[in-house]
LUMROTI-863796 format. One record per residue: residue in three letters; x, y, z of N, C-alpha, C in turn. Coordinates in nm, 2 decimals, decimal comma. Layout:
// residues N
<bati resn="ALA" n_X="X" n_Y="Y" n_Z="Z" ca_X="X" ca_Y="Y" ca_Z="Z" c_X="X" c_Y="Y" c_Z="Z"/>
...
// end
This chain:
// residues 95
<bati resn="MET" n_X="0,77" n_Y="2,01" n_Z="1,74" ca_X="0,74" ca_Y="1,87" ca_Z="1,75" c_X="0,66" c_Y="1,82" c_Z="1,63"/>
<bati resn="GLY" n_X="0,67" n_Y="1,69" n_Z="1,61" ca_X="0,60" ca_Y="1,63" ca_Z="1,50" c_X="0,45" c_Y="1,62" c_Z="1,52"/>
<bati resn="HIS" n_X="0,38" n_Y="1,58" n_Z="1,41" ca_X="0,24" ca_Y="1,57" ca_Z="1,42" c_X="0,19" c_Y="1,46" c_Z="1,51"/>
<bati resn="ALA" n_X="0,27" n_Y="1,36" n_Z="1,53" ca_X="0,22" ca_Y="1,25" ca_Z="1,61" c_X="0,22" c_Y="1,28" c_Z="1,76"/>
<bati resn="ASP" n_X="0,29" n_Y="1,38" n_Z="1,81" ca_X="0,30" ca_Y="1,42" ca_Z="1,95" c_X="0,35" c_Y="1,31" c_Z="2,04"/>
<bati resn="TYR" n_X="0,42" n_Y="1,21" n_Z="1,99" ca_X="0,47" ca_Y="1,11" ca_Z="2,07" c_X="0,58" c_Y="1,16" c_Z="2,16"/>
<bati resn="ALA" n_X="0,67" n_Y="1,25" n_Z="2,11" ca_X="0,78" ca_Y="1,30" ca_Z="2,20" c_X="0,72" c_Y="1,39" c_Z="2,31"/>
<bati resn="LYS" n_X="0,61" n_Y="1,46" n_Z="2,28" ca_X="0,55" ca_Y="1,55" ca_Z="2,38" c_X="0,51" c_Y="1,47" c_Z="2,50"/>
<bati resn="LYS" n_X="0,45" n_Y="1,36" n_Z="2,47" ca_X="0,39" ca_Y="1,28" ca_Z="2,58" c_X="0,50" c_Y="1,20" c_Z="2,66"/>
<bati resn="HIS" n_X="0,60" n_Y="1,15" n_Z="2,59" ca_X="0,70" ca_Y="1,06" ca_Z="2,65" c_X="0,83" c_Y="1,13" c_Z="2,69"/>
<bati resn="PHE" n_X="0,86" n_Y="1,24" n_Z="2,62" ca_X="0,99" ca_Y="1,31" ca_Z="2,65" c_X="0,98" c_Y="1,45" c_Z="2,69"/>
<bati resn="LEU" n_X="0,86" n_Y="1,50" n_Z="2,71" ca_X="0,84" ca_Y="1,64" ca_Z="2,75" c_X="0,91" c_Y="1,74" c_Z="2,67"/>
<bati resn="PHE" n_X="0,91" n_Y="1,72" n_Z="2,54" ca_X="0,96" ca_Y="1,81" ca_Z="2,44" c_X="1,12" c_Y="1,81" c_Z="2,43"/>
<bati resn="ARG" n_X="1,18" n_Y="1,72" n_Z="2,51" ca_X="1,33" ca_Y="1,73" ca_Z="2,51" c_X="1,39" c_Y="1,65" c_Z="2,39"/>
<bati resn="GLU" n_X="1,31" n_Y="1,57" n_Z="2,33" ca_X="1,36" ca_Y="1,49" ca_Z="2,21" c_X="1,28" c_Y="1,51" c_Z="2,09"/>
<bati resn="PRO" n_X="1,34" n_Y="1,49" n_Z="1,97" ca_X="1,25" ca_Y="1,50" ca_Z="1,85" c_X="1,15" c_Y="1,39" c_Z="1,85"/>
<bati resn="ASP" n_X="1,05" n_Y="1,42" n_Z="1,77" ca_X="0,94" ca_Y="1,32" ca_Z="1,77" c_X="0,98" c_Y="1,20" c_Z="1,67"/>
<bati resn="ILE" n_X="1,03" n_Y="1,10" n_Z="1,73" ca_X="1,08" ca_Y="0,98" ca_Z="1,65" c_X="0,97" c_Y="0,92" c_Z="1,57"/>
<bati resn="LEU" n_X="0,85" n_Y="0,91" n_Z="1,62" ca_X="0,74" ca_Y="0,85" ca_Z="1,55" c_X="0,71" c_Y="0,93" c_Z="1,43"/>
<bati resn="CYS" n_X="0,70" n_Y="1,06" n_Z="1,44" ca_X="0,67" ca_Y="1,15" ca_Z="1,32" c_X="0,78" c_Y="1,13" c_Z="1,22"/>
<bati resn="ALA" n_X="0,90" n_Y="1,13" n_Z="1,26" ca_X="1,01" ca_Y="1,11" ca_Z="1,17" c_X="1,00" c_Y="0,98" c_Z="1,10"/>
<bati resn="ALA" n_X="0,97" n_Y="0,87" n_Z="1,17" ca_X="0,96" ca_Y="0,74" ca_Z="1,11" c_X="0,85" c_Y="0,73" c_Z="1,01"/>
<bati resn="ILE" n_X="0,74" n_Y="0,80" n_Z="1,04" ca_X="0,62" ca_Y="0,80" ca_Z="0,95" c_X="0,66" c_Y="0,88" c_Z="0,82"/>
<bati resn="SER" n_X="0,72" n_Y="1,00" n_Z="0,84" ca_X="0,76" ca_Y="1,08" ca_Z="0,73" c_X="0,86" c_Y="1,01" c_Z="0,63"/>
<bati resn="VAL" n_X="0,96" n_Y="0,95" n_Z="0,69" ca_X="1,06" ca_Y="0,87" ca_Z="0,61" c_X="0,99" c_Y="0,76" c_Z="0,53"/>
<bati resn="THR" n_X="0,91" n_Y="0,69" n_Z="0,60" ca_X="0,84" ca_Y="0,58" ca_Z="0,53" c_X="0,75" c_Y="0,62" c_Z="0,42"/>
<bati resn="VAL" n_X="0,67" n_Y="0,72" n_Z="0,44" ca_X="0,57" ca_Y="0,77" ca_Z="0,34" c_X="0,65" c_Y="0,84" c_Z="0,22"/>
<bati resn="ILE" n_X="0,73" n_Y="0,94" n_Z="0,26" ca_X="0,80" ca_Y="1,02" ca_Z="0,15" c_X="0,90" c_Y="0,93" c_Z="0,08"/>
<bati resn="GLY" n_X="0,96" n_Y="0,84" n_Z="0,15" ca_X="1,05" ca_Y="0,75" ca_Z="0,08" c_X="0,98" c_Y="0,66" c_Z="-0,02"/>
<bati resn="THR" n_X="0,86" n_Y="0,61" n_Z="0,02" ca_X="0,78" ca_Y="0,53" ca_Z="-0,07" c_X="0,74" c_Y="0,61" c_Z="-0,19"/>
<bati resn="LEU" n_X="0,69" n_Y="0,73" n_Z="-0,17" ca_X="0,64" ca_Y="0,81" ca_Z="-0,28" c_X="0,75" c_Y="0,84" c_Z="-0,38"/>
<bati resn="ASN" n_X="0,87" n_Y="0,88" n_Z="-0,32" ca_X="0,98" ca_Y="0,90" ca_Z="-0,41" c_X="1,03" c_Y="0,78" c_Z="-0,49"/>
<bati resn="SER" n_X="1,02" n_Y="0,67" n_Z="-0,43" ca_X="1,06" ca_Y="0,54" ca_Z="-0,50" c_X="0,95" c_Y="0,51" c_Z="-0,61"/>
<bati resn="LEU" n_X="0,83" n_Y="0,53" n_Z="-0,58" ca_X="0,72" ca_Y="0,51" ca_Z="-0,68" c_X="0,75" c_Y="0,60" c_Z="-0,80"/>
<bati resn="LYS" n_X="0,78" n_Y="0,72" n_Z="-0,78" ca_X="0,81" ca_Y="0,82" ca_Z="-0,88" c_X="0,94" c_Y="0,79" c_Z="-0,96"/>
<bati resn="GLU" n_X="1,04" n_Y="0,78" n_Z="-0,89" ca_X="1,18" ca_Y="0,78" ca_Z="-0,95" c_X="1,22" c_Y="0,64" c_Z="-1,00"/>
<bati resn="LEU" n_X="1,18" n_Y="0,53" n_Z="-0,92" ca_X="1,23" ca_Y="0,40" ca_Z="-0,95" c_X="1,12" c_Y="0,32" c_Z="-1,04"/>
<bati resn="ALA" n_X="0,99" n_Y="0,35" n_Z="-1,01" ca_X="0,89" ca_Y="0,27" ca_Z="-1,08" c_X="0,82" c_Y="0,36" c_Z="-1,19"/>
<bati resn="ASP" n_X="0,86" n_Y="0,49" n_Z="-1,19" ca_X="0,80" ca_Y="0,58" ca_Z="-1,29" c_X="0,65" c_Y="0,58" c_Z="-1,29"/>
<bati resn="GLU" n_X="0,59" n_Y="0,58" n_Z="-1,17" ca_X="0,45" ca_Y="0,59" ca_Z="-1,16" c_X="0,41" c_Y="0,74" c_Z="-1,17"/>
<bati resn="LYS" n_X="0,29" n_Y="0,76" n_Z="-1,22" ca_X="0,24" ca_Y="0,90" ca_Z="-1,23" c_X="0,12" c_Y="0,91" c_Z="-1,13"/>
<bati resn="PHE" n_X="0,13" n_Y="1,01" n_Z="-1,04" ca_X="0,03" ca_Y="1,03" ca_Z="-0,94" c_X="0,02" c_Y="1,18" c_Z="-0,89"/>
<bati resn="GLU" n_X="-0,09" n_Y="1,21" n_Z="-0,83" ca_X="-0,11" ca_Y="1,34" ca_Z="-0,77" c_X="-0,11" c_Y="1,32" c_Z="-0,61"/>
<bati resn="VAL" n_X="-0,05" n_Y="1,41" n_Z="-0,54" ca_X="-0,05" ca_Y="1,40" ca_Z="-0,40" c_X="-0,12" c_Y="1,52" c_Z="-0,34"/>
<bati resn="SER" n_X="-0,21" n_Y="1,49" n_Z="-0,24" ca_X="-0,28" ca_Y="1,59" ca_Z="-0,17" c_X="-0,24" c_Y="1,57" c_Z="-0,02"/>
<bati resn="GLN" n_X="-0,21" n_Y="1,68" n_Z="0,04" ca_X="-0,16" ca_Y="1,67" ca_Z="0,18" c_X="-0,20" c_Y="1,79" c_Z="0,27"/>
<bati resn="ASN" n_X="-0,21" n_Y="1,76" n_Z="0,40" ca_X="-0,23" ca_Y="1,87" ca_Z="0,49" c_X="-0,13" c_Y="1,86" c_Z="0,60"/>
<bati resn="GLU" n_X="-0,03" n_Y="1,95" n_Z="0,60" ca_X="0,08" ca_Y="1,94" ca_Z="0,69" c_X="0,04" c_Y="1,96" c_Z="0,84"/>
<bati resn="ASN" n_X="-0,07" n_Y="2,03" n_Z="0,86" ca_X="-0,12" ca_Y="2,05" ca_Z="0,99" c_X="-0,17" c_Y="1,93" c_Z="1,06"/>
<bati resn="THR" n_X="-0,24" n_Y="1,84" n_Z="0,98" ca_X="-0,30" ca_Y="1,72" ca_Z="1,03" c_X="-0,22" c_Y="1,60" c_Z="1,01"/>
<bati resn="GLY" n_X="-0,12" n_Y="1,61" n_Z="0,91" ca_X="-0,04" ca_Y="1,49" ca_Z="0,87" c_X="-0,11" c_Y="1,40" c_Z="0,77"/>
<bati resn="PHE" n_X="-0,23" n_Y="1,45" n_Z="0,72" ca_X="-0,30" ca_Y="1,37" ca_Z="0,62" c_X="-0,23" c_Y="1,37" c_Z="0,48"/>
<bati resn="ILE" n_X="-0,23" n_Y="1,26" n_Z="0,42" ca_X="-0,17" ca_Y="1,25" ca_Z="0,28" c_X="-0,26" c_Y="1,16" c_Z="0,20"/>
<bati resn="LYS" n_X="-0,28" n_Y="1,20" n_Z="0,07" ca_X="-0,37" ca_Y="1,12" ca_Z="-0,02" c_X="-0,29" c_Y="1,11" c_Z="-0,15"/>
<bati resn="CYS" n_X="-0,29" n_Y="1,00" n_Z="-0,21" ca_X="-0,22" ca_Y="0,97" ca_Z="-0,34" c_X="-0,31" c_Y="0,91" c_Z="-0,44"/>
<bati resn="ASP" n_X="-0,33" n_Y="0,99" n_Z="-0,55" ca_X="-0,42" ca_Y="0,94" ca_Z="-0,66" c_X="-0,34" c_Y="0,90" c_Z="-0,78"/>
<bati resn="PHE" n_X="-0,34" n_Y="0,77" n_Z="-0,81" ca_X="-0,26" ca_Y="0,72" ca_Z="-0,93" c_X="-0,34" c_Y="0,74" c_Z="-1,06"/>
<bati resn="GLU" n_X="-0,26" n_Y="0,77" n_Z="-1,16" ca_X="-0,33" ca_Y="0,79" ca_Z="-1,29" c_X="-0,36" c_Y="0,66" c_Z="-1,36"/>
<bati resn="GLU" n_X="-0,29" n_Y="0,56" n_Z="-1,34" ca_X="-0,30" ca_Y="0,43" ca_Z="-1,40" c_X="-0,29" c_Y="0,32" c_Z="-1,30"/>
<bati resn="PRO" n_X="-0,34" n_Y="0,19" n_Z="-1,33" ca_X="-0,32" ca_Y="0,08" ca_Z="-1,24" c_X="-0,17" c_Y="0,06" c_Z="-1,21"/>
<bati resn="LEU" n_X="-0,14" n_Y="0,02" n_Z="-1,09" ca_X="0,00" ca_Y="0,01" ca_Z="-1,05" c_X="0,06" c_Y="-0,12" c_Z="-1,10"/>
<bati resn="GLN" n_X="0,19" n_Y="-0,10" n_Z="-1,13" ca_X="0,28" ca_Y="-0,21" ca_Z="-1,17" c_X="0,29" c_Y="-0,30" c_Z="-1,04"/>
<bati resn="GLU" n_X="0,34" n_Y="-0,43" n_Z="-1,07" ca_X="0,35" ca_Y="-0,52" ca_Z="-0,96" c_X="0,46" c_Y="-0,47" c_Z="-0,86"/>
<bati resn="LYS" n_X="0,57" n_Y="-0,41" n_Z="-0,91" ca_X="0,67" ca_Y="-0,37" ca_Z="-0,82" c_X="0,62" c_Y="-0,25" c_Z="-0,73"/>
<bati resn="SER" n_X="0,53" n_Y="-0,17" n_Z="-0,79" ca_X="0,48" ca_Y="-0,05" ca_Z="-0,72" c_X="0,38" c_Y="-0,10" c_Z="-0,61"/>
<bati resn="GLN" n_X="0,30" n_Y="-0,20" n_Z="-0,64" ca_X="0,21" ca_Y="-0,26" ca_Z="-0,54" c_X="0,29" c_Y="-0,31" c_Z="-0,42"/>
<bati resn="PHE" n_X="0,41" n_Y="-0,37" n_Z="-0,45" ca_X="0,50" ca_Y="-0,43" ca_Z="-0,35" c_X="0,55" c_Y="-0,31" c_Z="-0,26"/>
<bati resn="LEU" n_X="0,59" n_Y="-0,20" n_Z="-0,32" ca_X="0,64" ca_Y="-0,09" ca_Z="-0,24" c_X="0,53" c_Y="-0,03" c_Z="-0,15"/>
<bati resn="LEU" n_X="0,40" n_Y="-0,02" n_Z="-0,20" ca_X="0,29" ca_Y="0,02" ca_Z="-0,12" c_X="0,26" c_Y="-0,07" c_Z="-0,01"/>
<bati resn="ASP" n_X="0,26" n_Y="-0,20" n_Z="-0,04" ca_X="0,24" ca_Y="-0,30" ca_Z="0,06" c_X="0,34" c_Y="-0,29" c_Z="0,17"/>
<bati resn="SER" n_X="0,47" n_Y="-0,27" n_Z="0,14" ca_X="0,57" ca_Y="-0,26" ca_Z="0,23" c_X="0,55" c_Y="-0,13" c_Z="0,32"/>
<bati resn="MET" n_X="0,51" n_Y="-0,02" n_Z="0,26" ca_X="0,48" ca_Y="0,10" ca_Z="0,33" c_X="0,37" c_Y="0,08" c_Z="0,43"/>
<bati resn="VAL" n_X="0,26" n_Y="0,01" n_Z="0,39" ca_X="0,14" ca_Y="-0,01" ca_Z="0,48" c_X="0,19" c_Y="-0,10" c_Z="0,59"/>
<bati resn="PHE" n_X="0,26" n_Y="-0,21" n_Z="0,56" ca_X="0,31" ca_Y="-0,30" ca_Z="0,67" c_X="0,39" c_Y="-0,22" c_Z="0,77"/>
<bati resn="THR" n_X="0,48" n_Y="-0,13" n_Z="0,73" ca_X="0,57" ca_Y="-0,05" ca_Z="0,82" c_X="0,48" c_Y="0,04" c_Z="0,90"/>
<bati resn="LEU" n_X="0,39" n_Y="0,11" n_Z="0,84" ca_X="0,30" ca_Y="0,20" ca_Z="0,91" c_X="0,21" c_Y="0,13" c_Z="1,02"/>
<bati resn="ASN" n_X="0,16" n_Y="0,01" n_Z="0,98" ca_X="0,09" ca_Y="-0,07" ca_Z="1,08" c_X="0,17" c_Y="-0,12" c_Z="1,19"/>
<bati resn="GLU" n_X="0,30" n_Y="-0,15" n_Z="1,17" ca_X="0,39" ca_Y="-0,19" ca_Z="1,27" c_X="0,42" c_Y="-0,07" c_Z="1,37"/>
<bati resn="LEU" n_X="0,44" n_Y="0,04" n_Z="1,31" ca_X="0,46" ca_Y="0,16" ca_Z="1,39" c_X="0,33" c_Y="0,19" c_Z="1,48"/>
<bati resn="SER" n_X="0,22" n_Y="0,18" n_Z="1,42" ca_X="0,09" ca_Y="0,20" ca_Z="1,49" c_X="0,08" c_Y="0,10" c_Z="1,61"/>
<bati resn="ARG" n_X="0,12" n_Y="-0,03" n_Z="1,59" ca_X="0,11" ca_Y="-0,13" ca_Z="1,69" c_X="0,21" c_Y="-0,10" c_Z="1,80"/>
<bati resn="LYS" n_X="0,33" n_Y="-0,06" n_Z="1,76" ca_X="0,44" ca_Y="-0,03" ca_Z="1,86" c_X="0,41" c_Y="0,09" c_Z="1,94"/>
<bati resn="TYR" n_X="0,37" n_Y="0,20" n_Z="1,88" ca_X="0,36" ca_Y="0,33" ca_Z="1,95" c_X="0,22" c_Y="0,36" c_Z="1,99"/>
<bati resn="GLY" n_X="0,12" n_Y="0,29" n_Z="1,93" ca_X="-0,02" ca_Y="0,31" ca_Z="1,97" c_X="-0,10" c_Y="0,38" c_Z="1,87"/>
<bati resn="GLU" n_X="-0,22" n_Y="0,34" n_Z="1,86" ca_X="-0,31" ca_Y="0,40" ca_Z="1,76" c_X="-0,35" c_Y="0,54" c_Z="1,80"/>
<bati resn="ARG" n_X="-0,32" n_Y="0,58" n_Z="1,92" ca_X="-0,35" ca_Y="0,72" ca_Z="1,97" c_X="-0,27" c_Y="0,81" c_Z="1,88"/>
<bati resn="TYR" n_X="-0,15" n_Y="0,77" n_Z="1,84" ca_X="-0,06" ca_Y="0,85" ca_Z="1,77" c_X="-0,06" c_Y="0,83" c_Z="1,62"/>
<bati resn="LEU" n_X="-0,10" n_Y="0,71" n_Z="1,57" ca_X="-0,10" ca_Y="0,68" ca_Z="1,43" c_X="-0,21" c_Y="0,59" c_Z="1,40"/>
<bati resn="GLN" n_X="-0,30" n_Y="0,63" n_Z="1,31" ca_X="-0,41" ca_Y="0,55" ca_Z="1,26" c_X="-0,39" c_Y="0,53" c_Z="1,11"/>
<bati resn="VAL" n_X="-0,39" n_Y="0,41" n_Z="1,06" ca_X="-0,37" ca_Y="0,38" ca_Z="0,92" c_X="-0,51" c_Y="0,34" c_Z="0,86"/>
<bati resn="ARG" n_X="-0,54" n_Y="0,41" n_Z="0,76" ca_X="-0,67" ca_Y="0,39" ca_Z="0,69" c_X="-0,64" c_Y="0,38" c_Z="0,54"/>
<bati resn="ILE" n_X="-0,68" n_Y="0,27" n_Z="0,48" ca_X="-0,66" ca_Y="0,25" ca_Z="0,33" c_X="-0,79" c_Y="0,25" c_Z="0,27"/>
<bati resn="GLU" n_X="-0,81" n_Y="0,33" n_Z="0,16" ca_X="-0,93" ca_Y="0,33" ca_Z="0,08" c_X="-0,90" c_Y="0,31" c_Z="-0,06"/>
<bati resn="GLU" n_X="-0,96" n_Y="0,21" n_Z="-0,12" ca_X="-0,95" ca_Y="0,19" ca_Z="-0,27" c_X="-1,08" c_Y="0,24" c_Z="-0,33"/>
<bati resn="VAL" n_X="-1,06" n_Y="0,32" n_Z="-0,43" ca_X="-1,18" ca_Y="0,37" ca_Z="-0,50" c_X="-1,17" c_Y="0,35" c_Z="-0,65"/>
// end
């Protein structure tokens, strides 16, 4: 099962964790787009056990890259609202 445990609660392990899959596609797709389409340079830190992911950019983002990140955050917030903050919490920190 996925990290979100949504399927465990709602489907008793009979179905794949659709929430975890949606989160993964959203985040990995955005990072791949930032790298391949926008040519951004960044380092990713992640913990597969907790689902934590951190992205440190080497330079200020291009406008198109900021749009991609805004879209990702919007999608994650929508997933959190739909499936519940118990399964997905979105926290953004700018340093």
